[in-house]
C-alpha positions in Angstrom: 0.0 0.0 0.0 2.8 2.5 0.8 4.3 2.0 -2.6 1.0 2.7 -4.5 0.7 6.2 -3.0 3.6 7.8 -5.1 2.2 6.0 -8.2 -1.3 7.4 -7.5 0.1 10.9 -7.1 2.0 10.6 -10.4 -1.0 9.3 -12.3 -3.3 12.0 -10.9 -0.8 14.7 -11.7 -0.4 13.4 -15.3 -4.2 13.5 -15.6 -4.6 17.0 -14.2 -1.8 18.6 -16.3 -3.5 18.2 -19.7 -6.7 19.6 -18.2 -4.9 22.6 -16.8 -3.2 23.2 -20.2 -6.6 22.9 -22.0 -8.3 25.4 -19.6 -5.4 27.8 -20.0 -5.6 27.5 -23.8 -9.3 28.2 -23.8 -8.7 31.2 -21.5 -6.3 32.6 -24.1 -3.1 31.8 -22.3 0.0 31.2 -24.5 3.6 30.6 -23.8 6.1 32.6 -25.9 9.4 30.8 -26.4 10.7 33.1 -29.2 13.1 36.0 -28.7 10.9 38.5 -30.6 9.2 39.4 -27.3 9.9 38.6 -23.7 9.8 34.9 -22.9 6.9 33.7 -20.7 3.2 33.6 -20.3 1.0 35.8 -22.4 -2.7 36.3 -22.7 -4.8 36.9 -25.9 -7.1 39.8 -25.0 -10.2 40.1 -27.3 -10.0 43.1 -29.5 -13.3 45.1 -29.3 -12.2 47.9 -31.7 -10.4 48.4 -35.0 -6.8 47.3 -35.1 -4.5 50.4 -34.7 -0.9 51.2 -35.3 1.0 50.4 -32.1 -1.1 47.4 -31.1 0.8 44.3 -30.2 -1.2 41.3 -31.4 -1.3 37.6 -31.6 -1.9 36.7 -35.3 -2.3 33.5 -37.3 -0.1 33.6 -40.3 -1.6 32.8 -43.7 -0.9 29.5 -45.4 1.6 30.8 -48.0 5.1 29.7 -49.1 6.8 32.3 -46.9 5.5 30.7 -43.8 6.2 27.2 -44.9 9.8 28.3 -45.4 9.7 30.0 -42.0 8.6 26.7 -40.4 11.3 24.7 -42.3 14.0 27.2 -41.1 12.7 27.1 -37.5 11.5 30.7 -37.4 7.9 29.5 -36.7 6.7 26.5 -34.8 3.7 24.2 -35.1 0.5 25.4 -33.5 -3.3 25.5 -33.8 -3.6 28.2 -36.5 -4.6 27.1 -40.0 -1.8 25.1 -41.7 -0.8 24.0 -38.1 1.2 27.2 -37.7 1.8 28.8 -34.3 0.5 32.3 -33.9 2.9 35.2 -34.0 3.3 38.0 -31.5 4.1 41.2 -33.5 3.4 45.0 -33.3 1.3 46.7 -36.0 3.4 49.4 -37.6 1.2 50.1 -40.7 -2.4 49.5 -41.6 -4.3 49.6 -44.9 -3.6 52.7 -47.0 -0.2 53.5 -45.3 2.9 53.6 -47.5 5.9 51.3 -46.5 9.4 51.7 -47.9 11.9 48.9 -47.3 15.5 50.0 -48.1 17.9 48.9 -45.4 15.3 49.7 -42.8 11.6 50.5 -42.7 9.8 53.8 -43.2 6.0 54.2 -42.9 4.5 57.3 -44.5 8.0 58.8 -44.7 8.9 58.2 -41.0 11.9 55.8 -40.4 11.2 53.2 -37.7 13.7 52.5 -34.9 15.1 49.0 -34.7 13.8 48.1 -38.2 17.0 47.3 -40.1 16.7 44.6 -42.8 19.2 41.8 -42.6 20.6 40.1 -45.7 21.1 36.7 -43.9 19.7 35.0 -40.9 21.7 33.7 -37.9 22.5 30.5 -39.9 23.8 32.4 -42.9 20.8 31.7 -45.1 19.6 34.5 -47.4 16.7 36.7 -46.3 14.9 38.5 -49.1 13.1 41.8 -48.0 9.5 42.3 -49.0 8.8 44.8 -51.7 7.1 47.6 -49.7 4.4 49.8 -51.1 0.9 50.7 -49.9 -0.6 48.3 -47.4 -3.6 46.8 -49.1 -7.1 46.8 -47.6 -7.6 44.2 -44.9 -3.8 43.8 -44.4 -1.3 44.7 -41.7 2.4 45.4 -41.7 4.0 43.9 -38.6 7.3 44.3 -36.9 9.2 43.3 -33.8 12.1 45.4 -32.5 14.2 42.2 -32.1 16.8 42.4 -34.9 16.4 38.7 -35.8 12.6 38.8 -36.0 10.9 37.2 -39.0 8.2 39.8 -39.7 6.8 41.9 -42.5 10.3 43.1 -43.4 10.5 39.7 -45.1 7.0 38.4 -45.6 5.2 41.7 -46.3 1.7 42.6 -45.2 -0.6 39.8 -44.0 -4.4 39.5 -43.6 -5.8 41.3 -40.6 -8.5 38.7 -40.3 -5.8 36.4 -38.7 -5.6 38.6 -35.6 -6.6 36.6 -32.5 -6.5 39.6 -30.2 -4.1 41.8 -28.3 -0.9 40.3 -26.8 -0.8 41.0 -23.1 2.2 39.8 -21.0 1.3 38.1 -17.8 4.5 36.6 -16.5 7.4 37.3 -18.7 11.2 37.3 -18.3 13.3 39.9 -20.1 16.8 38.4 -21.0 
């Protein structure tokens, strides 16, 4: 009998853990393990207004070649977004109608953005091709992270705003 108690505790713990993870997921909790934003626990906060420049959002990437390549290269993990992509945490720096120029760094409507330099290669020495820039189309967003190695709209261009899951709110994060 004494030996069965530790086994019972382990079995019960293993049964409770998936339930807690499921409840957390349904409550909008996500763990960020990428360096684009602080590591830790984040919450998806429902967006009850129009998306605006400056919003930090969780967004499902579209099922396009740029994101298949991103997954192959390890920039993007597997998740529950369409195509089994993981959602991104990015800041909105331009919305429909704004003009984006990509020429070494990013400018939106003539204003250069800090921490927006475009890299020719990734940390593994693989080529990175910058997006073309131009006017952000209707229903699209141009996204950026201040992390220099971030895979964002500098490289994949604007993406559909209908992929936004909500605002990204840090709960318990650790700045390196």
